[in-house]
C-alpha positions, 0 to 999 in steps of 0.5 A: 266179265267179273267172273272171267276176270276173277273180281268181285261184283261189288269191287267192280262197281266201286272201281267204276264209281270211284272218282279220278285221283287228284293227280290225274285231275291235274295232269289233264288240266296241265295238259290242256294248257301244254296242247294250246301252247303247242298248237299256238306255236304251230308245233314248233315248240318242244318241252323246253319251250313249252316248260318256259311258256308255262313258267311265264304264264305263273304255272309251277311245274317241273320239266320232267312232268312237261316231258311226260305229258307231251310224250304220252299225248304224242306232241313233239316239236319240229326241232328235237335236236340241236346238232354240235359244230363239226369240222368241214360241215360248211365245206360239205354243205357247199358240195354239189352243182346247180346244173340248171344255172348252165342248162336253163329251164326244161324245154322237153319232157324228162329233161329236168325233174324237181323234188322237195319235201313239205310239212302237213299237220293232222290232228296236231301231229306233222307228216311229211310229203315228198313230190317229184315234178317234171319241170317242163309239163308241171305234172306231179309224177311221184309223191310219198307221205310219211310220219317220218322225214327220211331218205326213204321217203324221198326215194320212194317218191323218186321210184314212183316217178321212174316207173310212171315215166318208164325209167328214162335216164340222163334226167336232171333231178334238182333238190335242195341240200337237205339230208334226205337228198344228199345222203347215200341211199338217195344218191345210190338210187340216182347212180343206179337209174343214171340220173344227174343230181342238181342242187340248189346253190347255198342259201337260194331256195328260189333255185327250187321255185317250180316245186315251191310253187306247187306247195304254195297251191297245194296248201292254198287250194287244199290244205288250208281251211280243211280239217283232216279226221286222220292221215287216211283222208289227207292221203286220199285228199292229196291223191285226188288233188294231184291226180284229178285236179292239178296234173289234169285240170288246173292251168299253170302260170307260164305254161300252155302245155297239155301233153304231159 
């Protein structure tokens, strides 16, 4: 190997036996403290808050050094940007209608679908799960898992549900007011397949209670207390939970429906 790399054997062994630079040792020690703070915040702290937490512990360090170490370790807080005020933003957020207030809960299949996105963590990194449920049967029709929360994630879950139910039309698809559902990409998919978009009232997360209940069950029965070595294991676990247990076996409160 030394001959192929054009280095001397003595030089190679000197490099192997050489101790790490003090700077590298200090970075490793500091990163350990940063990781502890990040983990205790459940991934909510970005570099500014981690920096302040370190100062509170009496650790003298620069902001740029904290940013560099967190970036190298892929430690990214959930909130990474503060948006500025925009004229008309509240009016835009208030747009959209909750059709379920008029129609009530579904009384048959493919009448109302509900959709949402939740957060799941693997090895200190957040992943996002988008799901679509038939409100009448409580069956999860489509889901998609990704490391990024985008409109594509939500559209992928919707497309999976459409294919599974053979592209029904005039279905009410109820979601929250997140940008992944109000954005043009998701709206174009709804129009293309003749679906009706219903949204939570501003400030009423309980309008989507069916999906919130599913996420509670998923995290209590599968995620909590389980360590996933990588995203592949998480994906397989979610697939088994939804397809084998939740859709086929699990009893659902308020529902005795089995023809799903």
